[in-house]
C-alpha positions in Angstrom: -33.5 63.0 226.1 -34.5 66.1 224.7 -38.0 67.1 224.5 -38.6 68.0 221.0 -42.3 68.3 220.3 -43.5 69.2 216.9 -46.9 70.7 216.7 -49.3 68.8 214.6 -51.8 70.8 212.7 -55.3 70.1 213.6 -57.5 68.7 210.8 -60.9 70.3 210.6 -64.1 68.3 209.8 -64.4 70.4 206.6 -61.0 69.2 205.4 -62.0 65.6 206.1 -65.2 66.0 204.0 -63.4 67.6 201.1 -60.6 65.0 201.1 -63.2 62.1 201.3 -65.4 63.6 198.5 -62.3 64.3 196.4 -61.1 60.7 196.9 -64.4 59.3 195.8 -65.2 61.7 192.9 -61.8 61.5 191.2 -62.0 57.7 190.5 -65.6 58.0 189.5 -64.7 60.6 186.9 -61.9 58.5 185.6 -64.2 55.4 185.2 -66.8 57.6 183.5 -64.2 58.9 181.0 -62.9 55.4 180.3 -66.5 54.2 179.6 -67.1 57.1 177.3 -63.9 56.4 175.4 -64.8 52.7 174.9 -68.4 53.6 173.8 -67.0 56.2 171.4 -64.6 53.8 169.8 -67.4 51.2 169.4 -69.8 53.7 167.9 -67.2 54.8 165.3 -66.8 51.2 164.1 -70.5 50.6 163.5 -71.2 50.5 159.8 -74.3 52.6 158.8 -75.3 49.9 156.4 -75.9 47.4 159.2 -79.0 49.3 160.3 -80.6 48.6 156.9 -79.4 45.0 157.0 -80.7 44.5 160.5 -84.0 46.1 159.7 -84.4 43.8 156.7 -83.4 40.8 158.8 -85.9 41.6 161.5 -88.7 42.2 158.9 -87.9 38.8 157.3 -88.0 37.0 160.7 -91.4 38.6 161.7 -93.2 38.3 158.4 -96.4 36.2 158.4 -96.0 32.6 157.7 -98.7 32.6 155.1 -101.0 34.9 153.2 -104.8 34.6 153.1 -106.3 35.0 149.6 -110.0 35.4 149.5 -111.5 34.0 146.3 -115.1 34.3 145.1 -116.5 30.8 145.4 -118.9 31.5 142.5 -116.0 32.5 140.2 -115.2 30.0 137.5 -112.2 27.8 138.4 -109.1 28.3 136.3 -107.6 25.0 135.3 -103.9 24.6 135.9 -101.4 23.3 133.4 -99.3 20.2 134.2 -96.3 22.3 135.0 -98.3 24.5 137.4 -99.7 21.5 139.2 -96.2 20.0 139.4 -94.7 23.2 140.8 -97.6 23.7 143.3 -98.1 20.1 144.6 -95.8 17.4 143.1 -92.4 19.1 143.3 -92.0 18.4 147.1 -91.5 14.7 146.5 -90.8 14.3 142.8 -87.8 16.7 142.7 -86.0 15.1 145.6 -87.2 11.5 145.1 -88.6 11.5 148.7 -90.3 8.2 149.7 -89.1 6.5 146.5 -91.1 9.0 144.3 -89.8 8.9 140.7 -87.7 12.0 140.2 -88.7 14.7 137.7 -86.6 14.2 134.5 -85.0 10.9 135.6 -85.6 8.4 132.7 -84.5 5.4 134.9 -87.1 6.2 137.5 -89.9 6.7 135.0 -89.1 3.8 132.5 -91.0 1.1 134.4 -93.9 3.4 135.3 -94.3 4.6 131.7 -94.6 0.9 130.7 -97.7 0.6 132.9 -99.4 3.1 130.6 -100.8 6.6 130.9 -104.3 5.6 132.3 -102.7 3.5 135.1 -100.4 6.4 136.1 -103.4 8.8 136.1 -105.4 6.3 138.2 -102.5 6.1 140.7 -102.3 9.9 140.9 -106.0 10.2 141.6 -106.3 7.3 144.1 -102.9 7.5 145.6 -100.3 4.7 145.6 -97.8 3.5 148.3 -96.6 6.7 150.1 -98.3 9.1 147.7 -101.6 10.4 149.0 -104.7 10.6 146.8 -104.4 13.5 144.4 -100.8 13.9 145.4 -102.0 15.8 148.4 -103.8 18.5 146.3 -107.4 17.7 147.3 -108.7 20.7 145.2 -107.2 19.4 141.9 -109.5 18.1 139.2 -108.9 14.8 137.4 -107.9 16.7 134.3 -105.3 18.8 136.2 -103.8 15.6 137.7 -103.8 14.0 134.2 -101.9 17.0 132.8 -99.4 16.8 135.7 -98.8 13.0 135.1 -98.2 13.7 131.4 -95.8 16.5 132.2 -93.8 14.4 134.7 -93.8 11.2 132.6 -92.8 13.1 129.4 -89.9 14.6 131.3 -88.8 11.1 132.0 -89.0 10.0 128.3 -92.7 9.3 127.7 -94.7 10.6 124.8 -98.0 11.1 126.5 -100.5 13.7 125.3 -101.9 15.8 128.0 -105.7 16.3 128.1 
């Protein structure tokens, strides 16, 4: 056999370090560029109007549940009309018919009740009846306000009551 020896070049430690760093840095740069490309594409598809919509949605979600209105206790009370009382207190049950409440404007629901008479209906509104609490749940309502609300609802169901 012939002795044929090729000389191998000797690798220096500096070449090993450069090759290792190059082997690690090149994929990291590629990953970084791919991420930048994806983020750039996503950013270009964001509608500028969504910022306003999102801001409004957040404001709606974090708004207070209720407001506090401070009223002078010595100020004269302003009496509400029958429609105002209905809208503030009665509508919760009398619009949907919840708990068998006669529906606003439904002549069939009101016919039998109208036959009982205005004074009886007002008495039921003040004292409560069946599932309806006294004063319809509006503890601060006066008897006259309740009477106006009764006339308003019963008249929408076909009565001809005169509100006080």
